[in-house]
C-alpha positions as CSV (number, residue, x, y, z in Angstrom):
1,V,-78.5,83.0,334.9
2,N,-79.0,81.2,331.6
3,Q,-76.1,78.8,331.2
4,S,-77.2,77.1,328.0
5,V,-74.5,75.7,325.8
6,L,-74.4,76.9,322.2
7,I,-73.3,74.4,319.6
8,P,-71.6,75.9,316.6
9,R,-73.7,75.6,313.4
10,D,-71.2,73.2,311.8
11,E,-71.2,70.9,314.8
12,T,-75.1,71.0,314.8
13,E,-75.2,70.0,311.2
14,I,-72.8,67.1,311.9
15,L,-74.9,65.9,314.8
16,V,-78.1,66.1,312.8
17,R,-76.5,64.2,309.9
18,K,-75.2,61.6,312.3
19,A,-78.6,61.2,313.9
20,I,-80.2,60.7,310.5
21,E,-77.5,58.2,309.6
22,I,-78.3,56.2,312.7
23,I,-82.0,56.2,312.0
24,N,-81.5,55.2,308.4
25,E,-79.1,52.4,309.3
26,N,-81.4,51.0,312.0
27,N,-83.8,48.4,310.7
28,F,-87.0,47.7,312.5
29,K,-88.2,44.5,313.9
30,M,-91.7,43.1,313.3
31,A,-93.6,40.5,315.4
32,L,-96.4,38.3,314.3
33,D,-99.1,36.6,316.4
34,V,-100.2,34.0,313.9
35,G,-103.6,32.5,314.6
36,T,-105.9,30.3,312.5
37,K,-108.2,33.3,311.6
38,R,-106.1,36.4,312.1
39,I,-102.5,37.6,312.3
40,G,-101.6,40.4,314.7
41,I,-98.7,42.6,313.7
42,A,-96.4,44.8,315.9
43,L,-93.4,46.9,315.0
44,S,-90.4,48.2,317.0
45,D,-89.3,51.7,317.1
46,Y,-86.0,52.6,315.4
47,L,-84.0,52.1,318.6
48,Q,-85.6,48.7,318.9
49,V,-86.8,49.3,322.5
50,I,-90.6,49.9,322.1
51,A,-93.1,47.7,320.5
52,T,-96.2,49.3,319.0
53,P,-99.3,47.6,317.6
54,H,-99.5,48.0,313.9
55,S,-102.5,46.1,312.5
56,F,-104.1,42.7,312.2
57,I,-104.9,40.9,308.9
58,S,-106.9,37.9,307.9
59,R,-104.9,34.7,307.8
60,V,-107.1,33.5,304.8
61,P,-106.2,33.4,302.0
62,E,-102.7,32.7,303.2
63,E,-101.0,34.0,300.0
64,K,-102.7,37.4,300.6
65,A,-101.6,37.4,304.2
66,V,-98.0,36.7,303.2
67,E,-98.1,39.5,300.6
68,A,-99.6,42.0,303.1
69,I,-96.9,41.1,305.7
70,V,-94.1,41.4,303.2
71,K,-95.5,44.8,302.0
72,I,-95.7,46.1,305.6
73,A,-92.2,44.8,306.4
74,K,-90.7,46.5,303.3
75,E,-92.5,49.8,303.9
76,N,-91.1,49.8,307.5
77,R,-87.5,48.6,306.7
78,V,-88.0,45.5,308.7
79,E,-85.0,43.1,308.8
80,K,-86.2,40.6,311.3
81,I,-89.6,39.1,311.8
82,V,-90.3,37.5,315.2
83,V,-93.0,34.9,314.9
84,G,-94.7,33.8,318.1
85,V,-94.9,30.1,318.5
86,P,-97.2,28.6,321.1
87,I,-94.9,26.0,322.6
88,N,-96.6,23.5,325.0
89,M,-96.0,23.9,328.7
90,D,-93.8,20.8,328.6
91,G,-91.6,22.4,325.9
92,T,-92.8,20.4,322.9
93,F,-94.2,21.7,319.6
94,G,-97.9,20.9,319.1
95,G,-100.0,21.4,316.0
96,Q,-100.4,25.2,316.3
97,A,-96.7,25.7,316.9
98,K,-95.9,23.6,313.9
99,D,-98.4,25.7,311.9
100,C,-96.8,28.9,313.0
101,Q,-93.4,27.5,312.1
102,D,-94.6,26.4,308.6
103,F,-96.2,29.9,308.0
104,S,-92.9,31.6,309.0
105,Q,-91.1,29.7,306.3
106,K,-93.2,31.5,303.6
107,L,-91.8,34.9,304.6
108,I,-88.8,34.9,302.2
109,G,-86.1,37.5,302.4
110,F,-86.2,38.2,306.1
111,D,-84.4,36.8,309.2
112,I,-87.0,34.8,311.0
113,I,-86.9,34.3,314.8
114,L,-89.3,31.9,316.5
115,E,-90.3,33.2,319.9
116,D,-92.1,31.2,322.6
117,E,-95.4,32.9,323.0
118,R,-96.9,30.9,325.9
119,L,-99.6,32.9,327.7
120,T,-99.2,36.0,325.5
121,S,-102.9,36.2,324.7
122,E,-103.7,36.2,328.4
123,E,-101.2,39.0,329.1
124,A,-102.6,40.9,326.0
125,E,-106.1,40.6,327.3
126,E,-105.1,41.8,330.8
127,R,-103.3,44.8,329.3
128,L,-106.3,45.8,327.2
129,R,-108.6,45.4,330.3
130,S,-106.3,47.6,332.3
131,R,-106.7,50.3,329.7
132,K,-110.5,49.8,329.7
133,I,-110.5,48.6,326.1
134,D,-113.4,46.3,325.3
135,F,-112.0,43.7,322.9
136,R,-114.8,41.1,323.1
137,K,-116.2,42.2,319.7
138,N,-112.8,42.8,318.1
139,K,-110.4,40.0,318.8
140,G,-108.0,41.6,316.3
141,L,-107.1,44.0,319.2
142,V,-105.9,41.0,321.2
143,D,-103.9,39.7,318.3
144,M,-102.1,43.1,317.9
145,E,-101.4,43.4,321.6
146,S,-100.2,39.8,321.6
147,A,-97.8,40.7,318.8
148,C,-96.5,43.5,321.0
149,V,-96.0,41.2,323.9
150,I,-94.0,38.8,321.7
151,L,-91.9,41.6,320.3
152,E,-91.2,43.1,323.8
153,Q,-90.2,39.7,325.0
154,Y,-87.7,39.4,322.1
155,L,-86.4,43.0,322.4
156,G,-85.9,42.5,326.1
157,K,-83.4,39.6,325.6
C-alpha cells in the first residue's frame, strides 16, 4: 500500500519559496591556507557544514592574489574568510603567522577569522594519500586540502 503524503500545490510553492529564501540568506564561508608561494582556497556549502576545495592561486604578486580572492568571495556570497595561521606549538606567533595575519588585513569588506592551522598540511597530505592522489608534483592540491581542513575545523566549533 502506497501511503505517500501529498502536499497541496499552494503549500509546495510556499515550501520551495522558503527553501530558496534560506539558501539566498545563507552566506558562505571561505578558508585560506596562505603560504609564501601559493594560497589554497576552500568554500563551505550553503548550510555551512561541508568544506570543499575550490582552487589555489599564486601569492605573488600579492595585489593580484588579493583581487582574485575578493572576486571568488563575491561570486560565492562569502561573508567570512577564515585565514589559517600557523601558531607555534608553544602558542606564540612566529614570522609566518604574522605574515598570514598581515595578509588577512588586506581583505577589506569581509569578516576575518584567524584560525590556528597547526599540522593542517600533514593532515591534508594524509587525506590525499588515502585517496591515492599524488600531490608531489602539484603542491597546490595540498594547499587546497589544507584550506578544507582549516574550514572544517572552524565550522566544527
